[in-house]
C-alpha positions in Angstrom: 16.9 19.5 4.3 17.2 20.5 7.9 17.4 18.0 10.9 18.6 19.0 14.6 20.9 16.0 16.0 18.7 14.1 19.5 19.7 13.1 22.2 18.6 10.1 21.2 21.6 9.4 18.9 20.3 8.3 15.7 22.8 7.0 14.5 24.1 4.4 11.5 22.2 1.7 13.0 19.2 3.7 13.0 19.5 4.9 10.0 20.3 1.2 8.2 16.7 0.2 10.2 15.2 3.5 8.8 15.9 2.7 5.3 14.6 -0.6 5.4 11.4 -0.3 7.2 10.5 3.1 4.7 10.9 1.2 1.8 8.6 -1.3 2.9 6.5 1.2 4.1 6.4 2.9 0.4 6.1 -0.3 -1.5 2.8 -1.7 0.8 1.0 2.1 0.4 2.2 3.2 -3.2 2.3 -0.5 -4.8 3.2 -0.5 -8.1 1.0 2.5 -9.9 1.9 4.8 -7.2 -0.9 7.5 -5.6 -3.9 7.5 -7.8 -5.9 10.2 -5.8 -3.2 12.4 -6.2 -2.1 12.0 -9.5 -6.0 12.3 -10.3 -6.9 15.3 -8.7 -3.8 17.4 -8.0 -1.9 19.2 -11.5 1.5 17.9 -11.7 3.1 21.0 -11.1 1.0 22.0 -8.5 3.2 23.2 -5.6 2.7 24.1 -1.8 2.9 23.3 1.9 2.2 21.4 5.2 2.6 21.4 8.4 3.4 18.7 11.0 1.1 19.9 13.6 1.0 18.0 17.4 -2.2 16.8 18.6 -2.0 15.9 22.0 0.7 16.4 24.7 3.6 14.1 24.5 7.7 13.8 23.6 8.8 14.1 20.2 10.3 11.2 18.4 10.8 10.4 14.9 11.6 13.4 12.8 15.0 12.2 11.3 12.7 9.3 10.2 10.2 11.8 8.6 13.8 13.6 6.7 14.6 10.1 5.0 10.8 9.7 3.7 10.9 13.4 2.9 14.1 12.4 0.4 12.6 9.2 -0.9 9.9 11.9 -2.8 12.4 14.4 -3.6 11.3 16.8 -0.5 14.5 16.9 1.4 15.4 20.7 0.2 12.0 21.8 1.7 11.3 19.6 5.3 12.8 21.6 7.6 11.9 20.6 11.8 10.8 23.4 13.7 11.8 20.5 16.9 14.1 18.3 18.0 13.7 14.9 19.5 13.4 14.5 22.9 11.1 18.0 23.1 8.3 18.1 25.0 5.2 19.2 22.8 1.4 20.0 23.5 -1.4 20.1 21.6 -0.9 23.0 18.6 2.6 22.7 18.9 4.3 23.1 15.1 7.3 20.5 14.8 8.3 20.5 11.0 6.9 21.7 8.0 7.6 20.5 4.3 7.4 22.7 1.2 7.7 21.2 -2.7 5.8 19.6 -5.2 1.7 18.9 -4.0 1.4 15.5 -5.3 4.5 14.9 -3.2 3.4 16.4 0.2 0.2 14.4 0.0 1.7 11.0 -1.0 4.4 10.9 1.9 1.9 11.5 4.6 0.5 8.8 5.7 3.9 6.6 5.8 5.2 10.0 7.4 2.8 10.2 10.0 2.9 6.1 11.0 6.5 6.9 11.8 6.3 10.3 13.9 3.4 9.2 15.4 4.8 5.2 16.7 7.9 6.5 17.7 6.4 9.6 19.3 4.1 7.6 21.5 6.5 5.2 22.8 8.7 8.5 23.5 5.7 9.9 25.5 5.3 6.5 27.6 8.8 5.9 28.4 9.1 9.7 29.7 5.6 8.9 31.6 7.2 6.4 33.3 10.7 8.2 33.9 8.8 10.8 35.3 6.9 8.6 38.5 10.2 7.6 39.4 11.9 10.8 39.5 14.1 11.1 43.0 14.9 7.5 42.9 17.4 5.8 41.6 15.8 4.0 39.5 16.4 4.0 35.8 14.0 2.7 33.6 14.9 0.2 30.6 13.1 -1.2 27.7 12.8 -5.3 26.7 13.1 -7.1 23.3 9.3 -6.8 23.4 9.2 -4.7 20.5 7.7 -4.3 17.0 9.8 -7.0 14.8 12.2 -5.1 12.3 11.1 -1.7 14.2 13.9 -2.7 17.1 15.9 -0.5 16.8 14.0 3.2 15.7 11.9 1.9 19.4 14.6 1.4 21.4 15.9 5.1 19.7 12.2 6.8 20.7 12.4 5.4 24.3 16.3 7.2 24.5 14.3 10.0 23.6 11.8 9.6 26.3 14.7 9.1 28.8 14.5 5.9 29.2 17.5 3.5 28.9 18.1 0.4 27.0 18.1 -2.7 28.1 19.8 -5.4 25.4 19.6 -4.8 22.0 19.2 -8.8 21.2 20.6 -12.2 21.9 24.2 -11.1 20.6 25.3 -8.6 23.0 24.4 -9.5 26.7 23.7 -13.0 28.5 20.6 -12.9 30.8 20.0 -16.0 32.0 16.5 -16.7 32.7 14.7 -19.2 34.2 14.1 -21.1 31.2 17.7 -21.4 30.6 17.7 -22.3 34.8 15.5 -25.2 34.3 17.0 -26.9 31.8 20.3 -26.7 33.8 18.3 -27.9 36.8 19.5 -31.8 37.1 23.0 -30.9 36.3 22.6 -28.9 40.2 23.4 -25.4 41.2 21.8 -23.6 37.5 23.0 -20.5 38.5 26.6 -21.3 39.7 26.7 -23.3 36.7 25.2 -21.0 34.3 27.2 -17.7 35.4 30.9 -19.7 35.3 30.1 -20.5 32.0 28.9 -17.3 30.5 31.9 -15.5 32.3 34.0 -18.0 30.5 32.3 -18.1 27.0 31.2 -15.1 26.3 33.2 -12.5 24.9 35.3 -10.5 26.9 33.6 -7.4 28.8 30.3 -9.0 27.8 27.5 -7.8 30.6 26.1 -11.5 32.2 22.5 -10.9 33.6 20.9 -13.7 35.8 16.7 -14.1 36.8 15.7 -14.9 39.9 12.3 -16.2 41.3 13.4 -16.4 45.5 15.3 -14.7 47.9 17.5 -18.0 47.9 18.1 -17.5 44.4 19.0 -13.9 45.1 21.7 -15.5 48.0 23.2 -18.0 45.5 23.6 -14.9 42.8 25.1 -12.6 44.3 28.0 -14.8 45.1 28.5 -15.6 42.0 28.5 -12.2 41.5 27.0 -11.3 38.2 26.5 -8.0 36.6 23.1 -7.8 37.0 20.1 -9.9 38.6 16.8 -9.3 37.6 14.1 -10.3 39.8 11.6 -11.0 38.3 7.6 -10.6 40.2 9.1 -10.0 43.5 6.8 -8.6 45.8 7.1 -5.3 47.2 8.5 -6.5 50.4 11.1 -8.8 48.6 12.5 -6.2 46.8 13.1 -4.0 49.5 14.7 -7.5 51.4 16.8 -8.2 48.1 18.3 -4.8 48.3 19.1 -5.2 51.8 20.8 -8.1 50.7 22.9 -7.3 47.9 23.9 -4.0 49.9 25.1 -6.0 52.2 26.9 -8.9 50.6 27.4 -7.5 47.0 27.1 -4.0 46.3 29.2 -4.3 42.6 26.0 -5.7 41.3 23.1 -4.7 39.9 19.4 -5.2 40.8 16.7 -5.1 38.4 13.1 -5.6 38.8 10.1 -6.6 36.1 7.4 -8.4 35.4 3.9 -6.6 35.4 5.0 -3.3 36.1 2.9 -0.3 35.2 2.3 3.6 36.2 0.5 2.4 39.4 3.1 0.5 41.0 6.3 1.7 39.1 7.0 4.3 41.6 6.5 1.8 44.6 8.8 -0.7 43.0 11.3 2.5 42.8 11.0 3.4 46.2 13.0 -0.2 47.5 16.0 1.0 46.5 16.5 -1.3 43.0 18.8 0.1 40.3 17.1 -0.7 37.4 13.3 -1.7 35.7 12.2 -3.2 32.9 9.1 -2.8 31.3 8.3 -4.2 28.3 5.2 -1.6 28.3 7.2 0.8 27.0 7.1 -0.7 23.6 4.3 -3.3 22.9 1.9 -1.2 24.7 2.3 2.3 23.5 -0.1 3.9 21.9 0.8 6.9 19.3 0.5 10.1 19.9 -2.0 11.9 17.3 -0.1 14.2 15.0 -1.0 15.8 12.0 -0.4 17.5 8.9 -2.3 20.4 8.1 -2.3 21.7 4.4 -1.1 25.9 4.2 -3.8 27.1 2.1 -2.2 30.8 0.7 -5.0 33.4 0.3 -3.9 34.4 -2.8 -3.8 30.5 -3.9 -6.0 31.3 -7.2 -7.6 27.8 -6.5 -11.0 27.0 -7.6 -13.9 27.5 -4.6 
């Protein structure tokens, strides 16, 4: 098995996530009986090879997962990656080869393609947003709007596409949102109280971010010096004004824009000078990239016509 290193960093956490998902995927596809079609039509001793080929342009992500799937079918020695995750690909690009028992190759096909198409789709969607803000200071970030169970793999794909991960979950950063502030409103100064509480109670070094809906809330947040202020659904003019106010009073605080931002609007948002733009569509609306598995049939195969 040959898998090239990925710029997205496919590490132990992603490996654990992939192993769990692969087990579920194979259980639902093979059940207790296995691949009835392959067993009924392909001789047990038949061998062959196939090629993973791109049908659409995009950004590749998911080859390490495909390599793991190949291992489940005893094909680890026959899997060879021809490209690396994070690579731009065009229609017809050869992504990987797999060779070995033909039944195994056919049985792994759909599961492997499901992972490869989904993760490449997320990487490609991310790349479109990253390309749209090129030349600005803005980084493109994902959100927690991920497919349940797939979060680490989808966030890996975001990195392959050139994006940046927001917090992984509720456990690794503080993000004080509008509903937190609404509940605290009766106590007075919800922004100030919540930021102070987060600084006091969260583990040392935890990033503290607070969401605001108005420029007035922004002013209060900046005076409390969180690490990041999330500007939710701000108009373009208000985003630019928020940057001006931040630069004047708290230049160390990062500003993040979010809320309904798409490919038509993201460049204009970036030009306001915000540092970060978080986009749920990177994961919740990414279409799968079209990738196929084509069997390689030698001319002297001797198969029946």
